[in-house]
Backbone as CSV, one residue per row, in Angstrom:
resi,resn,N_x,N_y,N_z,CA_x,CA_y,CA_z,C_x,C_y,C_z
1,UNK,75.489,121.893,31.550,76.834,122.458,31.517,76.724,123.973,31.578
2,UNK,77.576,124.557,32.412,77.587,126.009,32.605,79.040,126.473,32.669
3,UNK,79.319,127.639,32.098,80.648,128.236,32.179,80.493,129.685,32.618
4,UNK,81.303,130.078,33.607,81.270,131.455,34.090,82.689,132.003,34.216
5,UNK,82.789,133.317,34.018,84.026,134.046,34.281,83.810,134.762,35.611
6,UNK,84.776,134.634,36.512,84.631,135.173,37.857,85.822,136.074,38.163
7,UNK,85.527,137.223,38.776,86.578,138.121,39.252,86.378,138.274,40.756
8,UNK,87.442,137.950,41.515,87.380,137.999,42.966,88.276,139.136,43.428
9,UNK,87.710,140.061,44.215,88.445,141.228,44.685,88.596,141.181,46.197
10,UNK,89.641,141.810,46.682,89.947,141.853,48.107,91.395,141.455,48.320
11,UNK,91.690,140.900,49.486,93.046,140.381,49.725,93.053,138.933,49.259
12,UNK,93.338,138.757,47.963,93.262,137.433,47.356,94.558,137.021,46.651
13,UNK,95.572,137.852,46.743,96.888,137.471,46.235,97.835,137.361,47.416
14,UNK,98.764,136.408,47.332,99.714,136.193,48.414,99.124,135.396,49.568
15,UNK,97.967,134.774,49.338,97.302,133.980,50.383,96.945,132.591,49.844
16,UNK,97.667,132.149,48.806,97.475,130.825,48.193,96.078,130.648,47.603
17,UNK,95.456,131.736,47.196,94.094,131.681,46.671,94.009,130.794,45.431
18,UNK,94.954,130.920,44.516,94.913,130.111,43.292,95.044,128.630,43.602
19,UNK,95.961,128.289,44.500,96.155,126.885,44.857,94.903,126.307,45.520
20,UNK,94.328,127.040,46.452,93.094,126.578,47.087,91.943,126.498,46.092
21,UNK,91.909,127.420,45.136,90.871,127.381,44.099,91.006,126.103,43.285
22,UNK,92.234,125.760,42.904,92.458,124.532,42.135,92.018,123.317,42.934
23,UNK,92.373,123.261,44.200,91.964,122.129,45.050,90.447,122.012,45.123
24,UNK,89.772,123.135,45.332,88.317,123.128,45.436,87.686,122.739,44.096
25,UNK,88.251,123.224,42.998,87.735,122.886,41.671,87.829,121.382,41.424
26,UNK,88.950,120.789,41.788,89.104,119.349,41.615,88.109,118.591,42.490
27,UNK,87.898,119.069,43.694,86.944,118.435,44.597,85.510,118.548,44.071
28,UNK,85.170,119.689,43.481,83.822,119.904,42.965,83.616,119.314,41.569
29,UNK,84.711,118.948,40.906,84.611,118.359,39.572,84.379,119.371,38.462
30,UNK,84.921,120.573,38.636,84.802,121.579,37.573,86.138,121.715,36.851
31,UNK,86.072,122.205,35.634,87.255,122.463,34.820,87.411,123.958,34.633
32,UNK,88.577,124.366,34.131,88.816,125.783,33.844,90.199,126.210,34.259
33,UNK,90.298,127.451,34.735,91.600,127.997,35.132,91.417,129.162,36.088
34,UNK,92.538,129.546,36.730,92.557,130.687,37.650,93.887,131.408,37.475
35,UNK,93.877,132.739,37.637,95.115,133.513,37.525,95.004,134.802,38.323
36,UNK,96.168,135.334,38.724,96.238,136.648,39.353,96.176,137.717,38.266
37,UNK,95.565,138.851,38.596,95.540,139.997,37.692,96.427,141.110,38.257
38,UNK,96.944,141.970,37.392,97.861,143.025,37.852,97.262,143.964,38.901
39,UNK,95.946,144.117,38.944,95.328,145.040,39.894,95.129,144.443,41.287
40,UNK,95.607,143.210,41.505,95.488,142.576,42.819,94.302,141.650,42.961
41,UNK,93.452,141.580,41.943,92.313,140.670,41.989,92.701,139.325,41.368
42,UNK,91.789,138.375,41.424,91.979,137.053,40.836,90.848,136.814,39.848
43,UNK,91.182,136.232,38.709,90.195,135.888,37.693,90.169,134.377,37.534
44,UNK,88.968,133.829,37.357,88.829,132.395,37.123,87.755,132.166,36.080
45,UNK,87.903,131.085,35.338,86.852,130.594,34.454,86.542,129.189,34.925
46,UNK,85.267,128.959,35.220,84.820,127.702,35.800,83.777,127.089,34.871
47,UNK,83.925,125.786,34.572,82.989,125.103,33.694,82.631,123.749,34.297
48,UNK,81.332,123.475,34.351,80.872,122.201,34.887,79.372,122.187,35.017
49,UNK,78.872,121.240,35.799,77.433,121.167,36.014,76.969,122.413,36.764
50,UNK,75.693,122.737,36.625,75.148,123.902,37.327,75.430,123.813,38.825
51,UNK,75.221,122.645,39.406,75.410,122.447,40.843,76.872,122.665,41.247
52,UNK,77.808,122.129,40.461,79.232,122.271,40.778,79.694,123.717,40.631
53,UNK,79.230,124.392,39.583,79.594,125.798,39.385,79.046,126.642,40.534
54,UNK,77.808,126.403,40.936,77.230,127.147,42.065,78.011,126.896,43.347
55,UNK,78.470,125.665,43.551,79.281,125.351,44.734,80.591,126.136,44.714
56,UNK,81.212,126.265,43.542,82.434,127.058,43.426,82.155,128.530,43.697
57,UNK,81.046,129.042,43.186,80.710,130.443,43.416,80.478,130.704,44.901
58,UNK,79.872,129.758,45.598,79.714,129.873,47.052,81.078,129.883,47.730
59,UNK,81.972,129.000,47.277,83.306,128.919,47.870,84.070,130.229,47.658
60,UNK,83.931,130.851,46.473,84.632,132.103,46.191,84.255,133.210,47.176
61,UNK,83.090,133.167,47.754,82.674,134.185,48.716,83.581,134.202,49.948
62,UNK,84.201,133.067,50.248,85.089,132.946,51.415,86.541,132.807,50.968
63,UNK,86.803,131.886,50.043,88.140,131.694,49.503,89.070,130.956,50.429
64,UNK,90.360,131.165,50.232,91.379,130.476,51.021,91.372,130.993,52.467
65,UNK,91.998,130.232,53.378,91.916,130.589,54.802,92.348,132.013,55.162
66,UNK,93.329,132.579,54.474,93.827,133.911,54.834,93.326,135.008,53.887
67,UNK,92.437,134.648,52.978,91.878,135.640,52.046,90.819,136.494,52.738
68,UNK,90.673,137.708,52.229,89.573,138.580,52.633,88.869,138.978,51.344
69,UNK,87.766,138.301,51.052,87.035,138.536,49.810,86.075,139.701,50.011
70,UNK,86.194,140.707,49.144,85.322,141.877,49.228,84.235,141.864,48.163
71,UNK,84.513,141.250,47.030,83.524,141.205,45.949,83.794,140.011,45.047
72,UNK,82.717,139.421,44.554,82.791,138.341,43.573,81.871,138.746,42.427
73,UNK,82.462,138.965,41.268,81.697,139.384,40.096,81.663,138.219,39.106
74,UNK,80.467,137.894,38.640,80.266,136.715,37.801,79.645,137.114,36.473
75,UNK,80.178,136.539,35.402,79.619,136.764,34.074,79.493,135.407,33.375
76,UNK,78.291,135.096,32.893,78.079,133.851,32.153,78.810,133.899,30.823
77,UNK,79.373,132.773,30.431,79.986,132.621,29.114,79.050,131.727,28.305
78,UNK,78.525,132.290,27.230,77.576,131.561,26.395,78.116,131.545,24.975
79,UNK,78.194,130.387,24.335,77.852,129.069,24.855,78.924,128.582,25.821
80,UNK,78.572,127.619,26.686,79.547,127.078,27.637,80.755,126.505,26.915
81,UNK,81.898,126.568,27.564,83.138,126.037,26.991,83.625,124.859,27.821
82,UNK,84.367,123.991,27.186,84.963,122.868,27.893,86.467,123.089,28.005
83,UNK,87.023,122.701,29.144,88.453,122.824,29.405,88.975,121.463,29.854
84,UNK,90.209,121.139,29.502,90.782,119.857,29.929,91.393,119.973,31.337
85,UNK,90.619,119.761,32.365,91.129,119.843,33.732,91.040,121.254,34.282
86,UNK,91.820,121.508,35.331,91.830,122.833,35.953,93.268,123.280,36.147
87,UNK,93.602,124.456,35.622,94.984,124.953,35.629,95.125,126.256,36.399
88,UNK,96.303,126.443,36.947,96.706,127.746,37.486,97.508,128.415,36.374
89,UNK,97.068,129.575,35.956,97.787,130.304,34.897,98.653,131.383,35.514
90,UNK,99.800,131.607,34.880,100.744,132.598,35.374,100.911,133.725,34.376
């Protein structure tokens, strides 16, 4: 089990990034949440198997179809946390 906090920078708001993140998270079997930040970036917390978390981190490099990802910053959360499903936070 691994939990990471991720900050995605670039053109990631107004391009359905959160919705696509939720879809990908459900497909990969990870739990956590995603939200927009006031500075135009997106923050997510992802929790799951090492393989599933790595798959999400790979996906964040590209993001939703109309996103332009410029940076993905990752910070491990220790100890790992469990979340009930995957939510879009507002």
